Every structure is written in C-alpha cells, then in structure tokens.
PDB file of N, CA, C and O in Angstrom:
ATOM      1  N   UNK A   1     -28.264  36.731   3.584  1.00  0.00           N
ATOM      2  CA  UNK A   1     -28.370  37.454   2.327  1.00  0.00           C
ATOM      3  C   UNK A   1     -27.122  37.161   1.485  1.00  0.00           C
ATOM      4  O   UNK A   1     -26.010  37.064   2.005  1.00  0.00           O
ATOM      5  N   UNK A   2     -27.332  37.026   0.197  1.00  0.00           N
ATOM      6  CA  UNK A   2     -26.227  36.734  -0.709  1.00  0.00           C
ATOM      7  C   UNK A   2     -25.354  37.970  -0.881  1.00  0.00           C
ATOM      8  O   UNK A   2     -25.813  39.101  -0.721  1.00  0.00           O
ATOM      9  N   UNK A   3     -24.089  37.735  -1.210  1.00  0.00           N
ATOM     10  CA  UNK A   3     -23.208  38.857  -1.463  1.00  0.00           C
ATOM     11  C   UNK A   3     -23.507  39.423  -2.843  1.00  0.00           C
ATOM     12  O   UNK A   3     -23.982  38.711  -3.728  1.00  0.00           O
ATOM     13  N   UNK A   4     -23.227  40.703  -3.018  1.00  0.00           N
ATOM     14  CA  UNK A   4     -23.463  41.335  -4.309  1.00  0.00           C
ATOM     15  C   UNK A   4     -22.424  40.835  -5.297  1.00  0.00           C
ATOM     16  O   UNK A   4     -21.225  40.871  -5.022  1.00  0.00           O
ATOM     17  N   UNK A   5     -22.887  40.370  -6.446  1.00  0.00           N
ATOM     18  CA  UNK A   5     -21.971  39.889  -7.470  1.00  0.00           C
ATOM     19  C   UNK A   5     -22.540  40.237  -8.831  1.00  0.00           C
ATOM     20  O   UNK A   5     -23.701  40.630  -8.948  1.00  0.00           O
ATOM     21  N   UNK A   6     -21.727  40.094  -9.847  1.00  0.00           N
ATOM     22  CA  UNK A   6     -22.137  40.400 -11.204  1.00  0.00           C
ATOM     23  C   UNK A   6     -23.348  39.572 -11.599  1.00  0.00           C
ATOM     24  O   UNK A   6     -23.475  38.421 -11.183  1.00  0.00           O
ATOM     25  N   UNK A   7     -24.227  40.141 -12.388  1.00  0.00           N
ATOM     26  CA  UNK A   7     -25.406  39.383 -12.781  1.00  0.00           C
ATOM     27  C   UNK A   7     -25.028  38.148 -13.578  1.00  0.00           C
ATOM     28  O   UNK A   7     -25.760  37.158 -13.562  1.00  0.00           O
ATOM     29  N   UNK A   8     -23.905  38.186 -14.273  1.00  0.00           N
ATOM     30  CA  UNK A   8     -23.491  37.019 -15.052  1.00  0.00           C
ATOM     31  C   UNK A   8     -23.123  35.850 -14.144  1.00  0.00           C
ATOM     32  O   UNK A   8     -23.134  34.701 -14.586  1.00  0.00           O
ATOM     33  N   UNK A   9     -22.800  36.122 -12.895  1.00  0.00           N
ATOM     34  CA  UNK A   9     -22.548  35.058 -11.929  1.00  0.00           C
ATOM     35  C   UNK A   9     -23.849  34.536 -11.320  1.00  0.00           C
ATOM     36  O   UNK A   9     -23.870  33.450 -10.740  1.00  0.00           O
ATOM     37  N   UNK A  10     -24.915  35.290 -11.448  1.00  0.00           N
ATOM     38  CA  UNK A  10     -26.196  34.925 -10.852  1.00  0.00           C
ATOM     39  C   UNK A  10     -27.092  34.146 -11.815  1.00  0.00           C
ATOM     40  O   UNK A  10     -28.039  33.490 -11.382  1.00  0.00           O
ATOM     41  N   UNK A  11     -26.807  34.212 -13.102  1.00  0.00           N
ATOM     42  CA  UNK A  11     -27.616  33.518 -14.109  1.00  0.00           C
ATOM     43  C   UNK A  11     -26.759  32.413 -14.715  1.00  0.00           C
ATOM     44  O   UNK A  11     -25.655  32.666 -15.199  1.00  0.00           O
ATOM     45  N   UNK A  12     -27.274  31.189 -14.686  1.00  0.00           N
ATOM     46  CA  UNK A  12     -26.517  30.060 -15.217  1.00  0.00           C
ATOM     47  C   UNK A  12     -27.345  29.301 -16.250  1.00  0.00           C
ATOM     48  O   UNK A  12     -28.575  29.291 -16.216  1.00  0.00           O
ATOM     49  N   UNK A  13     -26.626  28.674 -17.159  1.00  0.00           N
ATOM     50  CA  UNK A  13     -27.263  27.834 -18.164  1.00  0.00           C
ATOM     51  C   UNK A  13     -26.600  26.466 -18.081  1.00  0.00           C
ATOM     52  O   UNK A  13     -25.389  26.335 -18.260  1.00  0.00           O
ATOM     53  N   UNK A  14     -27.406  25.459 -17.808  1.00  0.00           N
ATOM     54  CA  UNK A  14     -26.902  24.094 -17.697  1.00  0.00           C
ATOM     55  C   UNK A  14     -27.841  23.172 -18.464  1.00  0.00           C
ATOM     56  O   UNK A  14     -29.060  23.275 -18.327  1.00  0.00           O
ATOM     57  N   UNK A  15     -27.292  22.284 -19.258  1.00  0.00           N
ATOM     58  CA  UNK A  15     -28.157  21.350 -19.987  1.00  0.00           C
ATOM     59  C   UNK A  15     -28.911  20.407 -19.047  1.00  0.00           C
ATOM     60  O   UNK A  15     -29.850  19.732 -19.468  1.00  0.00           O
ATOM     61  N   UNK A  16     -28.504  20.358 -17.778  1.00  0.00           N
ATOM     62  CA  UNK A  16     -29.122  19.466 -16.804  1.00  0.00           C
ATOM     63  C   UNK A  16     -30.245  20.131 -15.998  1.00  0.00           C
ATOM     64  O   UNK A  16     -30.904  19.471 -15.194  1.00  0.00           O
ATOM     65  N   UNK A  17     -30.464  21.422 -16.209  1.00  0.00           N
ATOM     66  CA  UNK A  17     -31.504  22.137 -15.472  1.00  0.00           C
ATOM     67  C   UNK A  17     -32.439  22.811 -16.476  1.00  0.00           C
ATOM     68  O   UNK A  17     -32.003  23.634 -17.281  1.00  0.00           O
ATOM     69  N   UNK A  18     -33.692  22.468 -16.426  1.00  0.00           N
ATOM     70  CA  UNK A  18     -34.725  23.047 -17.305  1.00  0.00           C
ATOM     71  C   UNK A  18     -34.311  23.053 -18.773  1.00  0.00           C
ATOM     72  O   UNK A  18     -34.530  24.033 -19.485  1.00  0.00           O
ATOM     73  N   UNK A  19     -33.716  21.962 -19.212  1.00  0.00           N
ATOM     74  CA  UNK A  19     -33.357  21.779 -20.625  1.00  0.00           C
ATOM     75  C   UNK A  19     -32.460  22.891 -21.159  1.00  0.00           C
ATOM     76  O   UNK A  19     -32.530  23.244 -22.336  1.00  0.00           O
ATOM     77  N   UNK A  20     -31.620  23.436 -20.289  1.00  0.00           N
ATOM     78  CA  UNK A  20     -30.669  24.453 -20.713  1.00  0.00           C
ATOM     79  C   UNK A  20     -31.202  25.872 -20.715  1.00  0.00           C
ATOM     80  O   UNK A  20     -30.527  26.784 -21.193  1.00  0.00           O
ATOM     81  N   UNK A  21     -32.401  26.073 -20.190  1.00  0.00           N
ATOM     82  CA  UNK A  21     -32.913  27.451 -20.100  1.00  0.00           C
ATOM     83  C   UNK A  21     -32.164  28.186 -18.987  1.00  0.00           C
ATOM     84  O   UNK A  21     -31.791  27.573 -17.987  1.00  0.00           O
ATOM     85  N   UNK A  22     -31.943  29.477 -19.148  1.00  0.00           N
ATOM     86  CA  UNK A  22     -31.246  30.244 -18.107  1.00  0.00           C
ATOM     87  C   UNK A  22     -32.034  30.230 -16.794  1.00  0.00           C
ATOM     88  O   UNK A  22     -33.248  30.433 -16.785  1.00  0.00           O
ATOM     89  N   UNK A  23     -31.330  29.989 -15.694  1.00  0.00           N
ATOM     90  CA  UNK A  23     -31.933  29.956 -14.364  1.00  0.00           C
ATOM     91  C   UNK A  23     -31.087  30.787 -13.407  1.00  0.00           C
ATOM     92  O   UNK A  23     -29.926  31.093 -13.681  1.00  0.00           O
ATOM     93  N   UNK A  24     -31.689  31.141 -12.287  1.00  0.00           N
ATOM     94  CA  UNK A  24     -30.946  31.832 -11.237  1.00  0.00           C
ATOM     95  C   UNK A  24     -30.010  30.806 -10.597  1.00  0.00           C
ATOM     96  O   UNK A  24     -30.438  29.712 -10.231  1.00  0.00           O
ATOM     97  N   UNK A  25     -28.752  31.160 -10.466  1.00  0.00           N
ATOM     98  CA  UNK A  25     -27.730  30.260  -9.924  1.00  0.00           C
ATOM     99  C   UNK A  25     -28.144  29.708  -8.561  1.00  0.00           C
ATOM    100  O   UNK A  25     -28.666  30.426  -7.708  1.00  0.00           O
ATOM    101  N   UNK A  26     -27.896  28.426  -8.386  1.00  0.00           N
ATOM    102  CA  UNK A  26     -28.199  27.789  -7.113  1.00  0.00           C
ATOM    103  C   UNK A  26     -29.664  27.441  -6.930  1.00  0.00           C
ATOM    104  O   UNK A  26     -30.060  26.964  -5.866  1.00  0.00           O
ATOM    105  N   UNK A  27     -30.474  27.675  -7.958  1.00  0.00           N
ATOM    106  CA  UNK A  27     -31.906  27.363  -7.895  1.00  0.00           C
ATOM    107  C   UNK A  27     -32.305  26.670  -9.194  1.00  0.00           C
ATOM    108  O   UNK A  27     -31.489  26.504 -10.100  1.00  0.00           O
ATOM    109  N   UNK A  28     -33.543  26.280  -9.268  1.00  0.00           N
ATOM    110  CA  UNK A  28     -34.110  25.768 -10.511  1.00  0.00           C
ATOM    111  C   UNK A  28     -35.155  26.760 -11.027  1.00  0.00           C
ATOM    112  O   UNK A  28     -36.084  26.380 -11.740  1.00  0.00           O
ATOM    113  N   UNK A  29     -34.994  28.032 -10.659  1.00  0.00           N
ATOM    114  CA  UNK A  29     -35.952  29.073 -11.040  1.00  0.00           C
ATOM    115  C   UNK A  29     -35.533  29.672 -12.372  1.00  0.00           C
ATOM    116  O   UNK A  29     -34.495  30.329 -12.456  1.00  0.00           O
ATOM    117  N   UNK A  30     -36.333  29.450 -13.423  1.00  0.00           N
ATOM    118  CA  UNK A  30     -35.990  29.997 -14.729  1.00  0.00           C
ATOM    119  C   UNK A  30     -36.105  31.524 -14.771  1.00  0.00           C
ATOM    120  O   UNK A  30     -37.016  32.109 -14.184  1.00  0.00           O
ATOM    121  N   UNK A  31     -35.176  32.143 -15.466  1.00  0.00           N
ATOM    122  CA  UNK A  31     -35.208  33.596 -15.675  1.00  0.00           C
ATOM    123  C   UNK A  31     -36.557  33.990 -16.292  1.00  0.00           C
ATOM    124  O   UNK A  31     -37.143  35.010 -15.931  1.00  0.00           O
ATOM    125  N   UNK A  32     -37.027  33.179 -17.211  1.00  0.00           N
ATOM    126  CA  UNK A  32     -38.298  33.442 -17.894  1.00  0.00           C
ATOM    127  C   UNK A  32     -39.451  33.637 -16.904  1.00  0.00           C
ATOM    128  O   UNK A  32     -40.274  34.534 -17.088  1.00  0.00           O
ATOM    129  N   UNK A  33     -39.516  32.819 -15.871  1.00  0.00           N
ATOM    130  CA  UNK A  33     -40.594  32.935 -14.884  1.00  0.00           C
ATOM    131  C   UNK A  33     -40.515  34.257 -14.128  1.00  0.00           C
ATOM    132  O   UNK A  33     -41.536  34.894 -13.867  1.00  0.00           O
ATOM    133  N   UNK A  34     -39.302  34.661 -13.782  1.00  0.00           N
ATOM    134  CA  UNK A  34     -39.121  35.933 -13.068  1.00  0.00           C
ATOM    135  C   UNK A  34     -39.510  37.096 -13.986  1.00  0.00           C
ATOM    136  O   UNK A  34     -40.167  38.041 -13.548  1.00  0.00           O
ATOM    137  N   UNK A  35     -39.106  37.025 -15.253  1.00  0.00           N
ATOM    138  CA  UNK A  35     -39.433  38.099 -16.199  1.00  0.00           C
ATOM    139  C   UNK A  35     -40.940  38.215 -16.408  1.00  0.00           C
ATOM    140  O   UNK A  35     -41.456  39.321 -16.574  1.00  0.00           O
ATOM    141  N   UNK A  36     -41.641  37.103 -16.403  1.00  0.00           N
ATOM    142  CA  UNK A  36     -43.100  37.153 -16.550  1.00  0.00           C
ATOM    143  C   UNK A  36     -43.748  37.887 -15.389  1.00  0.00           C
ATOM    144  O   UNK A  36     -44.717  38.620 -15.584  1.00  0.00           O
ATOM    145  N   UNK A  37     -43.227  37.702 -14.187  1.00  0.00           N
ATOM    146  CA  UNK A  37     -43.760  38.427 -13.034  1.00  0.00           C
ATOM    147  C   UNK A  37     -43.471  39.922 -13.154  1.00  0.00           C
ATOM    148  O   UNK A  37     -44.331  40.752 -12.858  1.00  0.00           O
ATOM    149  N   UNK A  38     -42.259  40.260 -13.590  1.00  0.00           N
ATOM    150  CA  UNK A  38     -41.924  41.673 -13.798  1.00  0.00           C
ATOM    151  C   UNK A  38     -42.868  42.272 -14.837  1.00  0.00           C
ATOM    152  O   UNK A  38     -43.362  43.385 -14.663  1.00  0.00           O
ATOM    153  N   UNK A  39     -43.113  41.541 -15.903  1.00  0.00           N
ATOM    154  CA  UNK A  39     -44.003  41.999 -16.980  1.00  0.00           C
ATOM    155  C   UNK A  39     -45.411  42.288 -16.454  1.00  0.00           C
ATOM    156  O   UNK A  39     -46.089  43.187 -16.951  1.00  0.00           O
ATOM    157  N   UNK A  40     -45.845  41.531 -15.455  1.00  0.00           N
ATOM    158  CA  UNK A  40     -47.171  41.728 -14.863  1.00  0.00           C
ATOM    159  C   UNK A  40     -47.209  42.913 -13.903  1.00  0.00           C
ATOM    160  O   UNK A  40     -48.252  43.214 -13.323  1.00  0.00           O
ATOM    161  N   UNK A  41     -46.071  43.584 -13.735  1.00  0.00           N
ATOM    162  CA  UNK A  41     -46.031  44.770 -12.881  1.00  0.00           C
ATOM    163  C   UNK A  41     -45.805  44.466 -11.410  1.00  0.00           C
ATOM    164  O   UNK A  41     -45.993  45.332 -10.555  1.00  0.00           O
ATOM    165  N   UNK A  42     -45.404  43.245 -11.117  1.00  0.00           N
ATOM    166  CA  UNK A  42     -45.138  42.869  -9.729  1.00  0.00           C
ATOM    167  C   UNK A  42     -43.761  43.411  -9.345  1.00  0.00           C
ATOM    168  O   UNK A  42     -42.791  43.249 -10.086  1.00  0.00           O
ATOM    169  N   UNK A  43     -43.687  44.048  -8.191  1.00  0.00           N
ATOM    170  CA  UNK A  43     -42.428  44.670  -7.781  1.00  0.00           C
ATOM    171  C   UNK A  43     -41.380  43.611  -7.461  1.00  0.00           C
ATOM    172  O   UNK A  43     -41.704  42.466  -7.145  1.00  0.00           O
ATOM    173  N   UNK A  44     -40.126  44.017  -7.550  1.00  0.00           N
ATOM    174  CA  UNK A  44     -39.035  43.103  -7.243  1.00  0.00           C
ATOM    175  C   UNK A  44     -39.167  42.579  -5.810  1.00  0.00           C
ATOM    176  O   UNK A  44     -38.963  41.394  -5.547  1.00  0.00           O
ATOM    177  N   UNK A  45     -39.508  43.476  -4.903  1.00  0.00           N
ATOM    178  CA  UNK A  45     -39.662  43.099  -3.501  1.00  0.00           C
ATOM    179  C   UNK A  45     -40.763  42.048  -3.347  1.00  0.00           C
ATOM    180  O   UNK A  45     -40.593  41.072  -2.615  1.00  0.00           O
ATOM    181  N   UNK A  46     -41.880  42.245  -4.029  1.00  0.00           N
ATOM    182  CA  UNK A  46     -42.995  41.304  -3.935  1.00  0.00           C
ATOM    183  C   UNK A  46     -42.638  39.952  -4.576  1.00  0.00           C
ATOM    184  O   UNK A  46     -43.061  38.903  -4.091  1.00  0.00           O
ATOM    185  N   UNK A  47     -41.869  39.985  -5.653  1.00  0.00           N
ATOM    186  CA  UNK A  47     -41.428  38.738  -6.282  1.00  0.00           C
ATOM    187  C   UNK A  47     -40.648  37.900  -5.274  1.00  0.00           C
ATOM    188  O   UNK A  47     -40.845  36.689  -5.171  1.00  0.00           O
ATOM    189  N   UNK A  48     -39.766  38.557  -4.538  1.00  0.00           N
ATOM    190  CA  UNK A  48     -38.953  37.856  -3.540  1.00  0.00           C
ATOM    191  C   UNK A  48     -39.823  37.401  -2.359  1.00  0.00           C
ATOM    192  O   UNK A  48     -39.702  36.263  -1.904  1.00  0.00           O
ATOM    193  N   UNK A  49     -40.672  38.260  -1.879  1.00  0.00           N
ATOM    194  CA  UNK A  49     -41.447  37.944  -0.684  1.00  0.00           C
ATOM    195  C   UNK A  49     -42.561  36.930  -0.932  1.00  0.00           C
ATOM    196  O   UNK A  49     -42.773  36.036  -0.112  1.00  0.00           O
ATOM    197  N   UNK A  50     -43.278  37.055  -2.056  1.00  0.00           N
ATOM    198  CA  UNK A  50     -44.474  36.221  -2.279  1.00  0.00           C
ATOM    199  C   UNK A  50     -44.274  35.033  -3.205  1.00  0.00           C
ATOM    200  O   UNK A  50     -44.965  34.022  -3.079  1.00  0.00           O
ATOM    201  N   UNK A  51     -43.332  35.149  -4.137  1.00  0.00           N
ATOM    202  CA  UNK A  51     -43.209  34.118  -5.162  1.00  0.00           C
ATOM    203  C   UNK A  51     -41.939  33.277  -5.027  1.00  0.00           C
ATOM    204  O   UNK A  51     -41.992  32.051  -5.117  1.00  0.00           O
ATOM    205  N   UNK A  52     -40.820  33.922  -4.814  1.00  0.00           N
ATOM    206  CA  UNK A  52     -39.536  33.225  -4.778  1.00  0.00           C
ATOM    207  C   UNK A  52     -38.697  33.666  -3.589  1.00  0.00           C
ATOM    208  O   UNK A  52     -37.750  34.436  -3.754  1.00  0.00           O
ATOM    209  N   UNK A  53     -39.029  33.189  -2.388  1.00  0.00           N
ATOM    210  CA  UNK A  53     -38.265  33.597  -1.199  1.00  0.00           C
ATOM    211  C   UNK A  53     -36.816  33.121  -1.198  1.00  0.00           C
ATOM    212  O   UNK A  53     -36.013  33.587  -0.390  1.00  0.00           O
ATOM    213  N   UNK A  54     -36.473  32.189  -2.102  1.00  0.00           N
ATOM    214  CA  UNK A  54     -35.080  31.755  -2.205  1.00  0.00           C
ATOM    215  C   UNK A  54     -34.212  32.767  -2.950  1.00  0.00           C
ATOM    216  O   UNK A  54     -32.986  32.652  -2.960  1.00  0.00           O
ATOM    217  N   UNK A  55     -34.848  33.752  -3.570  1.00  0.00           N
ATOM    218  CA  UNK A  55     -34.118  34.797  -4.300  1.00  0.00           C
ATOM    219  C   UNK A  55     -33.970  36.032  -3.438  1.00  0.00           C
ATOM    220  O   UNK A  55     -34.644  36.178  -2.418  1.00  0.00           O
ATOM    221  N   UNK A  56     -33.087  36.915  -3.854  1.00  0.00           N
ATOM    222  CA  UNK A  56     -33.045  38.247  -3.266  1.00  0.00           C
ATOM    223  C   UNK A  56     -33.245  39.244  -4.407  1.00  0.00           C
ATOM    224  O   UNK A  56     -33.262  38.860  -5.576  1.00  0.00           O
ATOM    225  N   UNK A  57     -33.390  40.483  -4.074  1.00  0.00           N
ATOM    226  CA  UNK A  57     -33.696  41.502  -5.082  1.00  0.00           C
ATOM    227  C   UNK A  57     -32.609  41.567  -6.148  1.00  0.00           C
ATOM    228  O   UNK A  57     -32.913  41.807  -7.317  1.00  0.00           O
ATOM    229  N   UNK A  58     -31.357  41.359  -5.775  1.00  0.00           N
ATOM    230  CA  UNK A  58     -30.271  41.374  -6.763  1.00  0.00           C
ATOM    231  C   UNK A  58     -30.437  40.248  -7.789  1.00  0.00           C
ATOM    232  O   UNK A  58     -30.065  40.414  -8.951  1.00  0.00           O
ATOM    233  N   UNK A  59     -30.990  39.111  -7.372  1.00  0.00           N
ATOM    234  CA  UNK A  59     -31.264  38.032  -8.317  1.00  0.00           C
ATOM    235  C   UNK A  59     -32.319  38.464  -9.335  1.00  0.00           C
ATOM    236  O   UNK A  59     -32.180  38.202 -10.530  1.00  0.00           O
ATOM    237  N   UNK A  60     -33.360  39.117  -8.862  1.00  0.00           N
ATOM    238  CA  UNK A  60     -34.426  39.586  -9.751  1.00  0.00           C
ATOM    239  C   UNK A  60     -33.872  40.631 -10.718  1.00  0.00           C
ATOM    240  O   UNK A  60     -34.167  40.594 -11.912  1.00  0.00           O
ATOM    241  N   UNK A  61     -33.075  41.556 -10.203  1.00  0.00           N
ATOM    242  CA  UNK A  61     -32.439  42.556 -11.070  1.00  0.00           C
ATOM    243  C   UNK A  61     -31.554  41.876 -12.109  1.00  0.00           C
ATOM    244  O   UNK A  61     -31.497  42.308 -13.261  1.00  0.00           O
ATOM    245  N   UNK A  62     -30.872  40.823 -11.706  1.00  0.00           N
ATOM    246  CA  UNK A  62     -29.993  40.099 -12.628  1.00  0.00           C
ATOM    247  C   UNK A  62     -30.777  39.474 -13.775  1.00  0.00           C
ATOM    248  O   UNK A  62     -30.290  39.430 -14.905  1.00  0.00           O
ATOM    249  N   UNK A  63     -31.975  38.995 -13.498  1.00  0.00           N
ATOM    250  CA  UNK A  63     -32.828  38.454 -14.560  1.00  0.00           C
ATOM    251  C   UNK A  63     -33.159  39.543 -15.577  1.00  0.00           C
ATOM    252  O   UNK A  63     -33.099  39.311 -16.784  1.00  0.00           O
ATOM    253  N   UNK A  64     -33.505  40.723 -15.089  1.00  0.00           N
ATOM    254  CA  UNK A  64     -33.824  41.838 -15.982  1.00  0.00           C
ATOM    255  C   UNK A  64     -32.591  42.272 -16.772  1.00  0.00           C
ATOM    256  O   UNK A  64     -32.690  42.549 -17.967  1.00  0.00           O
ATOM    257  N   UNK A  65     -31.444  42.332 -16.123  1.00  0.00           N
ATOM    258  CA  UNK A  65     -30.208  42.719 -16.813  1.00  0.00           C
ATOM    259  C   UNK A  65     -29.821  41.690 -17.861  1.00  0.00           C
ATOM    260  O   UNK A  65     -29.333  42.048 -18.933  1.00  0.00           O
ATOM    261  N   UNK A  66     -30.035  40.412 -17.561  1.00  0.00           N
ATOM    262  CA  UNK A  66     -29.749  39.342 -18.519  1.00  0.00           C
ATOM    263  C   UNK A  66     -30.599  39.543 -19.780  1.00  0.00           C
ATOM    264  O   UNK A  66     -30.085  39.478 -20.896  1.00  0.00           O
ATOM    265  N   UNK A  67     -31.879  39.783 -19.598  1.00  0.00           N
ATOM    266  CA  UNK A  67     -32.769  39.991 -20.746  1.00  0.00           C
ATOM    267  C   UNK A  67     -32.376  41.236 -21.534  1.00  0.00           C
ATOM    268  O   UNK A  67     -32.410  41.227 -22.765  1.00  0.00           O
ATOM    269  N   UNK A  68     -32.006  42.294 -20.841  1.00  0.00           N
ATOM    270  CA  UNK A  68     -31.575  43.518 -21.506  1.00  0.00           C
ATOM    271  C   UNK A  68     -30.330  43.268 -22.346  1.00  0.00           C
ATOM    272  O   UNK A  68     -30.234  43.744 -23.477  1.00  0.00           O
ATOM    273  N   UNK A  69     -29.384  42.528 -21.800  1.00  0.00           N
ATOM    274  CA  UNK A  69     -28.168  42.218 -22.555  1.00  0.00           C
ATOM    275  C   UNK A  69     -28.465  41.376 -23.792  1.00  0.00           C
ATOM    276  O   UNK A  69     -27.838  41.568 -24.834  1.00  0.00           O
ATOM    277  N   UNK A  70     -29.407  40.452 -23.692  1.00  0.00           N
ATOM    278  CA  UNK A  70     -29.774  39.653 -24.862  1.00  0.00           C
ATOM    279  C   UNK A  70     -30.300  40.537 -25.985  1.00  0.00           C
ATOM    280  O   UNK A  70     -29.914  40.383 -27.144  1.00  0.00           O
ATOM    281  N   UNK A  71     -31.175  41.454 -25.634  1.00  0.00           N
ATOM    282  CA  UNK A  71     -31.757  42.347 -26.637  1.00  0.00           C
ATOM    283  C   UNK A  71     -30.693  43.303 -27.173  1.00  0.00           C
ATOM    284  O   UNK A  71     -30.652  43.585 -28.371  1.00  0.00           O
ATOM    285  N   UNK A  72     -29.847  43.790 -26.296  1.00  0.00           N
ATOM    286  CA  UNK A  72     -28.802  44.737 -26.691  1.00  0.00           C
ATOM    287  C   UNK A  72     -27.854  44.124 -27.725  1.00  0.00           C
ATOM    288  O   UNK A  72     -27.399  44.815 -28.637  1.00  0.00           O
ATOM    289  N   UNK A  73     -27.558  42.840 -27.587  1.00  0.00           N
ATOM    290  CA  UNK A  73     -26.595  42.187 -28.473  1.00  0.00           C
ATOM    291  C   UNK A  73     -27.242  41.406 -29.598  1.00  0.00           C
ATOM    292  O   UNK A  73     -26.554  40.740 -30.372  1.00  0.00           O
ATOM    293  N   UNK A  74     -28.556  41.482 -29.692  1.00  0.00           N
ATOM    294  CA  UNK A  74     -29.263  40.783 -30.756  1.00  0.00           C
ATOM    295  C   UNK A  74     -29.013  41.468 -32.092  1.00  0.00           C
ATOM    296  O   UNK A  74     -29.051  42.695 -32.186  1.00  0.00           O
ATOM    297  N   UNK A  75     -28.758  40.676 -33.117  1.00  0.00           N
ATOM    298  CA  UNK A  75     -28.594  41.234 -34.456  1.00  0.00           C
ATOM    299  C   UNK A  75     -29.936  41.206 -35.166  1.00  0.00           C
ATOM    300  O   UNK A  75     -30.609  40.177 -35.222  1.00  0.00           O
ATOM    301  N   UNK A  76     -30.304  42.346 -35.701  1.00  0.00           N
ATOM    302  CA  UNK A  76     -31.567  42.457 -36.425  1.00  0.00           C
ATOM    303  C   UNK A  76     -31.216  42.763 -37.877  1.00  0.00           C
ATOM    304  O   UNK A  76     -30.510  43.726 -38.174  1.00  0.00           O
ATOM    305  N   UNK A  77     -31.720  41.928 -38.766  1.00  0.00           N
ATOM    306  CA  UNK A  77     -31.446  42.103 -40.189  1.00  0.00           C
ATOM    307  C   UNK A  77     -32.736  42.557 -40.869  1.00  0.00           C
ATOM    308  O   UNK A  77     -33.724  41.825 -40.922  1.00  0.00           O
ATOM    309  N   UNK A  78     -32.697  43.771 -41.381  1.00  0.00           N
ATOM    310  CA  UNK A  78     -33.858  44.341 -42.042  1.00  0.00           C
ATOM    311  C   UNK A  78     -33.608  44.318 -43.534  1.00  0.00           C
ATOM    312  O   UNK A  78     -32.638  44.896 -44.024  1.00  0.00           O
ATOM    313  N   UNK A  79     -34.478  43.657 -44.238  1.00  0.00           N
ATOM    314  CA  UNK A  79     -34.334  43.573 -45.696  1.00  0.00           C
ATOM    315  C   UNK A  79     -34.835  44.845 -46.369  1.00  0.00           C
ATOM    316  O   UNK A  79     -35.766  45.498 -45.900  1.00  0.00           O
ATOM    317  N   UNK A  80     -34.196  45.171 -47.467  1.00  0.00           N
ATOM    318  CA  UNK A  80     -34.609  46.345 -48.244  1.00  0.00           C
ATOM    319  C   UNK A  80     -35.891  45.985 -49.009  1.00  0.00           C
ATOM    320  O   UNK A  80     -36.032  44.868 -49.507  1.00  0.00           O
ATOM    321  N   UNK A  81     -36.799  46.922 -49.094  1.00  0.00           N
ATOM    322  CA  UNK A  81     -38.058  46.693 -49.793  1.00  0.00           C
ATOM    323  C   UNK A  81     -38.037  47.420 -51.128  1.00  0.00           C
ATOM    324  O   UNK A  81     -39.009  47.357 -51.881  1.00  0.00           O
TER     325      UNK A  81
END
C-alpha cells in the first residue's frame, strides 16, 4: 500500500503522458477517467477493486480533490446585462 501523501503529489501533469492531461502519479491513468467513474456513482473501493487495481483509495480521493481545487480556483466572469 502506498504511503499517505498530499494529493498534489499523487496527480502529475507531463507532456509525455496522455498529451499533458493530469494522471495519477506512477501510472498512465487519467484523472478524467477516474472522475467519470465517480460521476457514475461507483464507489471509491469499487473503482480500486474492479477498474484500477494499481490505485488505492487515496489516489481516487486525490482525483476528486484535484477537480475540486480546479473549480475552487476557477475565475468566472459574469457580464452585466
């Protein structure tokens, strides 16, 4: 089992892996793929057991935290009507 570490250490972006899309560190598993499974209501445990046995639950949580941080820091510009 992997040691617990910050989610920012678990998600990497490399121009050499999946055209620079964020992936789980040490794998070629895109964050996007994990988020799609979460969106379908699949539990974190099931994602690890049935879909991505190379991950652990902390990796799946890190994908969700990464997406949350993106939305949290997104700038939204609303024009006046």
